[in-house]
PABARO-36951 format. One record per residue: x, y, z of N, C-alpha, C in turn. Coordinates in steps of 0.02 Angstrom, whole numbers, padded with zeros to 5 digits, always signed. Atoms other than C-alpha are relative to their C-alpha. Layout:
residues N
XYZXYZXYZ
...
This chain:
residues 267
+00041-00060+00000+00000+00000+00000+00043+00063+00000
-00042-00060-00009+00143+00118+00040+00057+00004-00050
-00060+00002+00041+00270+00069-00092+00005+00060-00046
-00001-00057+00045+00220+00208-00212-00033+00062+00030
+00031-00057-00035+00147+00326-00082+00055+00050+00017
-00051-00051-00010+00248+00488-00081-00031+00063+00030
+00029-00059-00033+00194+00619+00048+00025+00066-00029
-00029-00062+00026+00312+00748-00028-00034+00023-00065
+00033-00018+00063+00211+00743-00190-00070+00026+00011
+00068-00023-00014+00048+00792-00104-00004+00076-00001
+00012-00072-00001-00023+00966-00128-00011+00024+00072
+00012-00016-00070-00080+00965+00053+00053-00036+00042
-00055+00031-00037+00067+00934+00172-00023-00056+00045
+00014+00056-00044+00069+00768+00262+00066-00032+00022
-00059+00034-00026+00196+00679+00371-00015-00074+00006
+00008+00073-00004+00217+00491+00353+00037-00025+00062
-00027+00027-00062+00244+00407+00522+00008-00075-00006
-00013+00072+00003+00324+00235+00529+00002-00028+00071
+00003+00031-00066+00277+00131+00682-00022-00073-00009
+00027+00068+00001+00237-00050+00723-00076+00006+00003
+00073-00004+00002+00051-00090+00697-00033+00016+00067
+00031-00012-00065+00011-00093+00883+00005+00073+00020
-00009-00071-00018+00082+00082+00906-00043+00045-00045
+00045-00038+00043-00015+00148+00755-00071-00003+00028
+00067+00006-00031-00174+00080+00835-00006+00046+00060
+00001-00042-00060-00131+00168+00998-00003+00074-00018
-00005-00071+00015-00089+00333+00916-00064+00027-00032
+00062-00026+00027-00248+00348+00815-00055+00001+00053
+00046-00002-00057-00346+00304+00973+00014+00062+00043
-00019-00057-00040-00250+00440+01065-00016+00066-00034
+00012-00061+00038-00285+00565+00926+00064+00034-00023
-00064-00029+00023-00100+00593+00886+00015-00017-00072
-00001+00011+00072-00126+00525+00710-00068+00018-00027
+00063-00020+00031-00258+00595+00594-00029-00054-00045
+00022+00052+00047-00264+00452+00469+00052-00056+00002
-00049+00055-00006-00186+00280+00479-00030-00066-00022
+00017+00071+00003-00188+00098+00434-00007-00025+00072
+00009+00027-00067-00250+00000+00584-00033-00068-00005
+00032+00066-00001-00310-00172+00633-00076+00009+00003
+00073-00004+00001-00495-00207+00607-00028+00004+00071
+00027+00000-00069-00523-00244+00792+00012+00067+00033
-00015-00065-00029-00437-00082+00844-00048+00053-00028
+00050-00046+00029-00550+00013+00723-00067-00009+00036
+00065+00012-00031-00703-00070+00798-00004+00029+00070
-00001-00026-00068-00651-00016+00974-00011+00075+00001
+00005-00073+00001-00650+00167+00920-00041+00024-00059
+00036-00016+00062-00773+00166+00775-00043+00062+00006
+00041-00060-00007-00876+00307+00849+00039+00064-00015
-00041-00059+00014-00729+00426+00820+00035-00003-00067
-00037+00011+00062-00669+00359+00653-00045-00013-00059
+00032+00018+00063-00721+00344+00472+00047-00044-00040
-00040+00044+00042-00661+00206+00357+00008+00029-00070
-00010-00018+00070-00583+00248+00190-00024-00058-00044
+00022+00053+00045-00666+00151+00048+00057-00023-00045
-00045+00024+00053-00572+00046-00080+00069-00022+00022
-00066+00020-00022-00425-00001+00030-00005-00039+00065
-00002+00042-00060-00397-00140+00157+00051-00056-00011
-00034+00064+00009-00303-00301+00186-00050-00053+00021
+00053+00050-00011-00429-00442+00169+00018-00064-00036
-00009+00062+00039-00443-00619+00105-00067-00033-00011
+00059+00041+00016-00574-00726+00022+00023-00073+00005
-00029+00066-00013-00521-00889+00101+00067+00008+00034
-00063+00001-00037-00344-00925+00157+00037+00066-00005
-00039-00061-00004-00235-00780+00211+00075-00016+00002
-00068+00026+00000-00074-00883+00232+00045+00027+00055
-00043-00030-00051-00009-00777+00377-00035+00006+00068
+00034+00005-00065-00134-00808+00519-00017-00074+00009
+00002+00073-00001-00109-00989+00565-00004-00028+00071
+00004+00037-00063-00159-01105+00706+00037-00066-00009
-00038+00062+00000-00033-01244+00738-00025-00043+00057
+00032+00042-00051-00108-01391+00832+00032-00069+00002
-00027+00067-00008-00042-01554+00903-00048-00053-00025
+00052+00047+00022-00206-01639+00858-00048+00036-00046
+00050-00033+00041-00348-01606+00736-00040+00051+00041
+00031-00056-00035-00440-01446+00780-00060-00022+00042
+00059+00023-00037-00596-01540+00834+00018-00029+00069
-00022+00031-00063-00494-01621+00973+00027+00049+00051
-00031-00048-00046-00426-01461+01050-00047+00058+00018
+00046-00056-00010-00583-01355+01063-00010+00017+00073
+00005-00014-00072-00583-01370+01253+00067-00009+00036
-00067+00007-00028-00396-01381+01278+00031+00070+00011
-00036-00063-00011-00263-01245+01298+00031+00024-00066
-00028-00030+00061-00216-01128+01155+00043+00059+00019
-00045-00056-00011-00067-01012+01160-00012+00052-00054
+00015-00055+00045-00102-00843+01081+00062+00044-00009
-00051-00051+00011+00021-00724+01000-00019+00064+00037
+00013-00064-00034+00038-00559+01091+00004+00059-00047
-00012-00053+00049+00045-00460+00929-00061+00020-00041
+00056-00016+00044-00131-00453+00856-00067-00014+00032
+00067+00009-00029-00302-00422+00934-00049-00025-00052
+00046+00022+00052-00392-00447+00768+00003-00075-00009
-00008+00072+00011-00322-00622+00742-00018-00040+00062
+00017+00034-00062-00338-00672+00925-00076-00006+00007
+00072+00001-00008-00521-00624+00928-00035-00038-00057
+00026+00042+00054-00551-00705+00758+00003-00073+00021
-00006+00070-00023-00487-00868+00832-00053-00015+00053
+00050+00011-00052-00601-00848+00983-00070-00007-00030
+00064+00007+00034-00750-00821+00869-00006-00068-00033
+00001+00065+00035-00705-00974+00766-00009-00058+00048
+00003+00056-00048-00679-01087+00916-00068-00004+00035
+00063+00000-00037-00839-01033+01004-00061-00007-00046
+00058-00001+00043-00960-01000+00861-00003-00061-00046
+00000+00051+00051-00907-01133+00737+00015-00070+00027
-00018+00065-00028-00833-01272+00845-00031-00012+00069
+00035+00005-00064-00938-01240+01002+00047-00021+00057
-00050+00016-00051-00781-01249+01108+00009+00056+00050
-00016-00049-00052-00719-01159+01262+00072-00011+00024
-00069+00014-00019-00529-01169+01263+00024+00047+00055
-00038-00045-00043-00414-01098+01394+00052+00034-00044
-00048-00038+00041-00306-00961+01318+00056+00027+00044
-00057-00032-00032-00133-00907+01369+00036+00043-00052
-00034-00045+00046-00036-00764+01291+00075-00005+00009
-00072+00011-00003+00147-00788+01246+00034+00038-00056
-00040-00024+00055+00287-00720+01140-00007-00048-00059
+00012+00042+00058+00271-00785+00961+00059-00046-00017
-00053+00050+00011+00393-00931+00974-00034-00069+00002
+00043+00059+00007+00310-01090+00911+00017-00056+00049
-00017+00057-00042+00406-01223+01006-00012+00013+00074
+00014-00016-00070+00396-01133+01172-00075+00003+00013
+00073-00001-00008+00210-01105+01145-00027-00071+00006
+00024+00068-00001+00186-01289+01110+00021-00039+00062
-00018+00030-00064+00276-01335+01270-00052+00014+00054
+00048-00021-00050+00137-01247+01364-00073-00007-00021
+00068+00002+00025-00016-01277+01256-00008-00056-00051
+00016+00050+00050-00103-01396+01137+00000+00028-00070
+00000-00033+00065-00108-01269+00996+00028+00070+00010
-00030-00067-00004-00029-01102+00954-00021+00041-00060
+00018-00046+00053-00085-00952+00853+00059+00046-00015
-00052-00045+00023+00047-00860+00752-00026+00042-00057
+00020-00043+00055+00029-00714+00633+00062+00029-00034
-00052-00036+00035+00132-00622+00504+00061-00042-00016
-00062+00034+00017+00314-00666+00476+00010-00063+00041
-00009+00059-00043+00314-00786+00624-00040-00059-00026
+00042+00053+00027+00170-00885+00549+00028-00027-00065
-00026+00020+00066+00244-00887+00375+00063-00043+00008
-00062+00038-00009+00416-00945+00432-00013-00067+00033
+00016+00063-00033+00341-01077+00546-00032-00049-00050
+00033+00044+00049+00237-01143+00400+00050-00031-00048
-00052+00028+00043+00397-01170+00301+00041-00055+00035
-00043+00045-00038+00480-01270+00440-00027-00072+00000
+00019+00070-00007+00479-01458+00461-00026-00010+00071
+00030+00009-00066+00359-01490+00606-00056-00051-00004
+00051+00054+00000+00230-01621+00659-00071+00025+00008
+00064-00028-00020+00083-01503+00684-00051+00003-00057
+00054-00018+00045-00085-01485+00600-00001+00076-00006
-00001-00073+00011-00098-01311+00523-00068+00021-00028
+00065-00026+00022-00261-01214+00504+00007+00074-00014
+00000-00070+00022-00277-01051+00409-00065+00032+00023
+00061-00030-00028-00399-00937+00501-00043+00033-00053
+00040-00029+00054-00451-00848+00342-00041-00052-00036
+00036+00055+00033-00498-01014+00264-00056-00026+00044
+00053+00023-00046-00594-01069+00420-00058+00049+00002
+00053-00051+00000-00690-00904+00425-00042-00005-00063
+00037+00004+00063-00737-00919+00242-00040-00064-00005
+00034+00064+00003-00783-01102+00259-00066+00002+00038
+00059+00001-00043-00909-01068+00397-00047+00059-00012
+00043-00059+00010-00975-00896+00346-00015+00015-00073
+00007-00019+00070-00953-00883+00158+00020+00072-00014
-00018-00071+00006-00886-00707+00188+00076+00009+00000
-00070-00020-00005-00719-00624+00164+00014+00025+00070
-00021-00027-00064-00620-00572+00316+00048+00057-00012
-00043-00059+00005-00541-00401+00334+00042+00006+00063
-00047+00000-00056-00387-00390+00444+00026+00070+00016
-00024-00068-00010-00332-00209+00420-00039+00048-00044
+00037-00052+00035-00419-00050+00367+00039+00065+00004
-00028-00068-00004-00375+00132+00337-00055+00046+00026
+00051-00041-00034-00466+00255+00450+00025+00070+00011
-00015-00070-00012-00473+00442+00477-00043+00025+00058
+00039-00030-00054-00526+00538+00631-00055+00044-00029
+00058-00037+00026-00699+00611+00604+00012+00076+00002
-00010-00072-00007-00650+00783+00668+00049+00026-00052
-00048-00021+00051-00500+00791+00551-00033-00001-00069
+00033+00005+00065-00605+00734+00403-00049+00058-00010
+00048-00055+00005-00737+00866+00441+00033+00065-00020
-00033-00065+00010-00609+01006+00434+00054-00001-00054
-00054+00005+00049-00488+00941+00302-00020-00046-00058
+00027+00044+00052-00591+00867+00162+00048-00008-00058
-00045+00004+00058-00467+00909+00024+00061-00043+00015
-00059+00039-00019-00321+00833+00119-00018-00074+00003
+00020+00070-00005-00415+00672+00157-00011-00029-00070
+00012+00024+00068-00471+00657-00024+00065-00013-00036
-00063+00009+00035-00294+00681-00088+00039-00060+00026
-00035+00057-00029-00219+00555+00033-00034-00066-00019
+00037+00060+00019-00356+00428-00003+00015-00019-00073
-00015+00013+00071-00324+00445-00190+00072-00023-00008
-00070+00020+00005-00136+00430-00163+00009-00073+00022
-00004+00070-00021-00158+00267-00067-00030-00046-00053
+00032+00041+00052-00275+00200-00201+00047-00007-00059
-00047+00002+00056-00149+00245-00337+00061-00043+00016
-00057+00041-00020-00007+00165-00239-00019-00074-00001
+00024+00070+00001-00110+00006-00217-00004-00025-00072
+00008+00020+00069-00150+00001-00403+00067-00011-00034
-00066+00007+00030+00031+00028-00454+00036-00062+00027
-00033+00059-00029+00093-00106-00334-00028-00064-00029
+00031+00061+00027-00031-00234-00399+00017-00009-00073
-00019+00004+00070+00018-00191-00577+00070-00031-00008
-00069+00026+00002+00200-00234-00538+00021-00019+00070
-00016+00024-00068+00229-00340-00383+00074-00013+00010
-00070+00020-00005+00413-00368-00420+00038+00035+00056
-00037-00033-00054+00483-00233-00301-00021-00025+00069
+00026+00023-00064+00371-00292-00158+00023-00072+00013
-00022+00070-00007+00415-00474-00190+00075-00003+00017
-00072-00001-00014+00602-00437-00194+00014+00020+00072
-00008-00023-00069+00588-00344-00029-00016-00056+00049
+00021+00055-00045+00497-00492+00052+00053-00055+00000
-00051+00052+00004+00627-00617-00010+00062+00020+00039
-00061-00024-00032+00771-00510+00053-00008+00004+00076
+00008-00013-00072+00696-00473+00225-00031-00057+00039
+00034+00055-00035+00595-00630+00264+00026-00068-00022
-00022+00064+00028+00658-00767+00149-00052-00029-00046
+00048+00032+00045+00566-00890+00041+00017+00014-00073
-00011-00007+00072+00553-00896-00148-00043+00056-00029
+00042-00050+00035+00488-00766-00269-00068-00029-00017
+00064+00032+00018+00355-00891-00323-00048+00001+00060
+00043-00002-00059+00291-00903-00144-00029+00069+00010
+00024-00068-00016+00279-00715-00123-00047+00027-00053
+00049-00020+00051+00195-00685-00291-00068-00030+00016
+00064+00032-00017+00062-00812-00240-00030+00031+00062
+00024-00029-00063+00050-00736-00066-00035+00067-00012
+00028-00067+00010+00021-00557-00123-00060-00001-00047
+00057+00004+00046-00095-00606-00265-00061-00031+00033
+00055+00033-00035-00201-00707-00145-00041+00049+00042
+00034-00048-00044-00243-00558-00034-00047+00046-00040
+00046-00048+00028-00384-00435-00067+00015+00068+00030
-00020-00066-00025-00341-00250-00055-00055+00052-00008
+00056-00046+00007-00511-00174-00090-00039+00004+00066
+00049+00000-00054-00644-00122+00033-00066+00023-00030
+00065-00013+00030-00814-00136-00048-00054-00038+00038
+00056+00031-00033-00979-00221-00010+00017-00069+00029
-00017+00067-00024-00907-00397+00006+00041+00003+00064
-00042-00007-00059-00773-00344+00128-00040+00028+00059
+00041-00032-00053-00897-00237+00225-00045-00051+00034
+00045+00050-00030-01020-00381+00250+00039-00047+00046
-00040+00044-00042-00883-00494+00316+00023+00034+00064
-00024-00037-00058-00817-00359+00433-00058+00012+00049
+00058-00009-00044-00991-00322+00501-00017-00064+00038
+00015+00063-00033-01018-00506+00538+00052-00014+00055
-00053+00008-00050-00850-00515+00628-00014+00042+00061
+00015-00044-00056-00897-00366+00735-00062-00024+00039
+00060+00024-00034-01069-00439+00772+00016-00060+00044
-00019+00058-00040-00996-00605+00830+00043+00021+00060
-00043-00023-00055-00863-00515+00933-00041+00033+00055
+00043-00032-00050-00997-00413+01019-00041-00052+00037
+00041+00052-00031-01107-00566+01051+00041-00040+00051
-00043+00039-00045-00959-00653+01135+00032+00043+00054
-00028-00044-00051-00915-00502+01241+00072+00021-00013
-00068-00020+00018-00751-00473+01149+00003+00074-00018
+00008-00071+00017-00811-00303+01088-00055+00028+00046
+00047-00025-00050-00897-00197+01221-00064+00028-00030
+00057-00033+00030-01015-00108+01102-00013-00027-00070
+00014+00016+00069-01102-00140+00938+00036+00051-00045
-00040-00044+00043-00998-00069+00796-00042+00025-00058
+00032-00032+00057-01076+00054+00675+00055+00021-00049
-00051-00015+00050-00968+00059+00518-00022+00060-00041
+00014-00059+00040-00964+00231+00438+00058+00011-00047
-00050-00010+00052-00872+00264+00275+00008+00073-00017
-00013-00068+00024-00791+00425+00217-00002-00001-00076
+00002-00006+00073-00827+00480+00039-00003+00074-00019
-00006-00071+00018-00765+00654-00009-00039+00044+00048
+00029-00039-00056-00821+00723+00159-00075-00010+00008
+00070+00017-00011-00993+00644+00145-00002-00065+00039
+00004+00060-00041-01025+00520+00285-00050-00049-00031
+00044+00053+00024-01098+00356+00223-00012-00048+00058
+00016+00044-00056-01186+00264+00363-00023-00067-00028
+00014+00067+00025-01191+00078+00333-00043-00037+00050
+00043+00040-00044-01332-00027+00404-00003-00070-00028
+00004+00070+00021-01345-00215+00400-00069-00016-00028
């Protein structure tokens, strides 16, 4: 999303802040960022103060390849056992809780640990890893059953799952319509350019994470980077389940930004 995004080329000045995802979530909650990528669950927690940008997200229609449950036994056998959770992603952790409770009617014990697969497995019957940790673990020689949470979600709901969104503070959007429009268009153009030529992104992944170019081309082409009706329906269902299970304190009203016109979405 950011590969071709150039703040210096914007007519309206903008500063690009680089932080780990958890810190970006915190800063937009604090109000020290005006517009940011953020996890879906973090957006839901503060949805009353934020608007979603349309046409941009990180989603999947089926497997996501980087949110994986590693299990000593088939998943049906561990629904009431102990699962070790990564400490790096609320969206994925709560997606797993929804899947285990809603789809498998289980009630596991959860423990939170650093994302180190073998240490997690010493303390639990299954372990949830995300991102680079999940991908690298999936390449390793191990005896575990592996379940892709995006695939499980799609199997049981028929909906896409959205993991990250781009959101803007309502107050900033109200007073800076031209800036928000320009930034939203710049992100969209960067996304389009990246999808047109994945080679630079693939080379970066190979150099910094490992794996083959073929793996990374398949990985990036598998993801969905839009945010339209299909993504919205899946995200609304995720929020509804999270609220029903007490994972989200309030019902989430998803509001979209569109050239400073609020679009209220109802189920």
